N, C-alpha and C positions, 0 to 999 in steps of 0.2 A: 629659315621659315619660322614665323612666330607661332607660338603655341596657342591653339584655340582657347577662347575665354570660357572658364568653367561656368560663368553666369549665363552665357549664351546656351551652353549645353543644358543647364537646369531649365531655362525657359523652354527649350525644345522639348524636353522631357515632359514638362507639365503640359504643354500643348498636345503631345502625343497621348497623354492620359485622359484628355477630355472625352474622346469617343468611348473610352472604357467606362468612365463615369456615366456617360449618357446611357450606355447599355445597362449599367446597374440600375439606373432610375426605371427604365422600362421593365426590366425582369422583376425588380422588387415590387413595382405596382401590380404587375400581372399576377405574381405569385401570392401576394397578400389577398388578392380578390378571390384566389382559388382555395383558400383555407376553408376547412369544413366548419359549418355553423353559420348562423345569421346574426351579425353584430346588432342589428336592430332589435331582434328578439331578445338578445342578451341584455341590452340596456333598457329595454321596456319593462323588464322584471317579470313578476307573475301577474301578467295582464292577459286576460283572455280576449279582449277586444281587438279585432283585426284593424280597426281604425287607429287605435293607440299605436300599434306596431308601425303602421304605415306613416304616422306622423313622425315617429322616431326616425324612420328610414328616410323621410324627406329632410328632416333637420341634419342628418348625417350626409346628405347628398347621394345616398346610395340608389335613389329612384331614377337617377339620370343614367343615360347610356355610358358604357366605359370609356369610349373616346372623349366624351364631354368631361367626365371625371378626370381623365388623364390630362387633358389641356388645362383644366383648372389647377391640378396638382403642379404641373410644370410651371404655370404662371406664378403660383405662390413660391416655388423654389427660386425662380428668377429674382423675386423680391426679397429673398433671404428668409422666407417663412416656411418652416417645416410642419406647420399645421398645429393643431391643438389636441391634446390627449383628452379622450372622452372619459377615461376612468379617473383621472386626476383633475381635469378642467384647467391644466396649466399649458403654457406654451411648450411644445416639444423641444424647440431650440434652446430655451431657457433651462429646462430640466436637464438636457443632455450636457449643457455647459456646467450646470451645478454638480453633475454626477461624474463627469469625465475625469477630474482630478483624483477621485478615489480609485478609479480604474487604472489611471496612469501611474499613480503611486505604487499600486500593487504590482503592476507589470515592470516598472523600473527597478524596484528592489529585488524582485524575483530574477529578472535578467542579470542584475549586477551580481547577485549571490551565485547564480548558475555559472556565469563566466569566471568568477573568482575561484570557483572549485574546478570547473571543467578543464580550463586551459592548463593549469599546472598538473592536474591529474593526467591529462592526455599526453603532455610532454614527458612526464615521469614514466608512464606506461610505454611510450615509444622508445625511450632510452634503455628500457629493460624489457624487451620483448621476451615473452615466455615465463616471466618471473611471476611470483605470487601477486604482486601488485598489478601487473598486466592482466591476469586472469580475474582479479577482483573488479577492476575497472570494466572489463568486458561483461562480467555478469551484472554489475550495476547498470551499465548502459542498456543491456538487453531488458532488464526488469523495468527501467525507467521509461523505455519506449512502449513496452507491452501494457503497462498499467494505465487505466484511464485516470484523468486528474481528479474526478469526483471520488473515485475509489481510494486514491492515495490520500485525499482530504479526509475521507471518513476514517481511515485507518489512523491517520495522525490524531484526529479528535479523540478516537477511542483510547489510544495508547497514552498520549501526552496529556490529555485533559481528564478523561474519565478514570483511567486506571492509575496513572502516576500523580495527576494533580499538579503538574508543573507548568501547564499552559492555561491561559484564561479561557473562559467560556466563548464559543463562537457566536458572538452577538453583534458583530459589525465592527465599525472603526473605533467606537468609543462606548463605554458602559453607559447605560441610560441614566444612572444616578449621578453621573459627573457631567458638568457643563463643559463643552469644548471650548477652546480658545477662539478669539475673534478670527474670522476667516479673512486671510490676506491673499494667499496663493491657492487655497483650496486643498493643498497638501497638508494633512493634519500634522504630521511629524515636524514639517518646516514651520507651520504656524505656531505649534507649541514652542519651538525654539525662538521664534520671533517674539513671542510674548514673554519669554524668559521663564517659562513655567516647566522646569525639568522634571517635576513629578508627573505632570500630565504627558510629557514627552515619553517617559518610560512606559506609562500606560498605553500610549498609542503605538509604540514600538512592540510591546508585548501582544497587543491585539492584531498587529500586522505580521507577527512572526509565522503563525501557522499557515495562513493563506499564502504568504510569500514563500515559504518552504515547499508548499505543495506545488506552486508554479515553478519554483527553482528546480525541483526534481524533474519536472516536465521539460525544462530547458537543459538540464545537466547532461542527460543521456545522449542526445544527438550531438551536442557540442563537444563532449568528451570524445565520442567515437571518431568524429571528424578530425579533431585535433590530433588524435593518435595516428589515424590513417594518413593525414597530410604530413605529419612529422616523420613517420616511417619512410614515406617517399622521398622526402628532402634529405634525410640523413643518409640514404643510400645512394644519393646523387654524386655525380663525379666531382662537382666543384667543392662539396663539403669534405670528400675524402682528400682532395688535394689541399684544401685549406688546413685540414688536420695534420697532413704529412708535412706541411710547411711550418708547423709548430704554433699555429694559432691557439691561444688559450681556450680550453673547453668551455667555460662559461660564456666567453664572447662569441664563440662559434655557435653555441646552442641557442642563445637568446638574441644575439645581435645579427646573426646571419640566417641560421636555419629556421627559427620561429618566424622571422619576418617574411621569409619566402613561403612559409607554410600557412600564412594568415589569410590569404585570399580566399580559399575554399572555406575557411573557418568563418570569415566575415559573411560570405554568402549563406552559409548555414544559419548564422546568427540572424541575418535578415528574414530568412524563411521562418525561423522559430518565433521571432517577434511578430511576424504577421499572423501566424497560427495562434499565438497567445491572444489575439483579438477575439477569436472565437472560443478558445478554451476557457477564457475568464468568465464565460457566462455560467458554466456549471460550478466553478470555484466560488464565485460570488454568491450563488444560491446556497451552497453548502455552508458558507461561513456568514451568511446574512450580510454580505458586503454591499453597501448601497452604491454600486457603480452602475455603468450603462448596461452591463450585461444582465443584471438582475432586473433592471428597468425594461429591457427588451423582452425578457422572459415573461414578466408580468403582463406586458402588453400583448403577447401572443396568447396567453391563457385567456385574456378578456377580450380577444378579437379586436384590439385597438390598433387600426391600421397606421395612423400617423407616427406613433413612437417606433413601430417596427420599421417603417420606411426611413425615418430619421436615423435610427440606429445603423442600419445596413449602409446608408449613404455616408455616415460619418466614419464607419470602419473602412469603407472603400477609400475615402480620402486619406486616412491614416496609412492604409496599406500602400497607396501611391507615394506618400511622403517617406515612408520607411524605405521603400525600395529605391527612391531618389537618394536618401541619405547613404545607403549602402554603396551606390554607384560613386557617390562623391568620395567616400572612404577608400575606394579602390585607388583613386589618384593619390591619396595621402599616404597609403601604405606602400604602394609600388610606384615610383616615379615613371616607370615605363609605360604606365597607363596614360592615355591621352583622351581629353574630353573632346571627342569627335562625334559628329552626328551619325 
């Protein structure tokens, strides 16, 4: 019997995600209209005239019934229009596209650092249960899960920047007195390398270090705990004990057999963490003045700007669906027993 095509599976998963995205559109529209405050009054400024406020409300379309506003919003979405930001006067879609690489760069580096530390530490703790390393990993994991990301970021700024002076000021992706390289990919470190400017590359990496470390601590704790728990279960299984009794070399048994069988729950946890990072980056970006989509959405919420908020939530929902789809595909790569079936 032929194995089902993975592309057919991907297509079905995307189709099954469409009702979820439709629900996100409805819920986001309703919740933004329930925010306290009057956007028309906010943008009218210090104007005492009722007529002036009503004119602003009319220009924003807020004087129409909610169903009419919703139909107009959905019609714009179907044409690829996320609306226009009232606070900046720019297209929401264009601003999200411009800011998304900054958020993606931060998330990718943080996730890579977290995985590079969490998986080896989790494996080492599982092979030495009850040791000092095992206890240290469990304490670190508990602390990493308990501390909010914004608190971790503030502590790192206070210690590494204010007290020790070994980290740059949290002023965003690049110092204001330096001119960034030409934007090719939107990823500042990559653009610096493409421009051949290694001095600016070092500056960009230094600015990225603290926020990425903050997010890496957020990813490190649950990944390390899951790796340890999964490895403990696999190492105590019958097939591992039998392979060890048959004389299989320990490094091959540990990394070639045990770790591969323990990776499925780790990959699941990694997908959940990557999805939760889409929300956690909002506070981290605010703390470090990082010009990503998270800080963009937070500014829009403060100014009661509906379109950027709706665009942000919809973009994060699409990314969430894509991340979970990627995790499902990775299952088939890690474990050949997994079949792409509907």
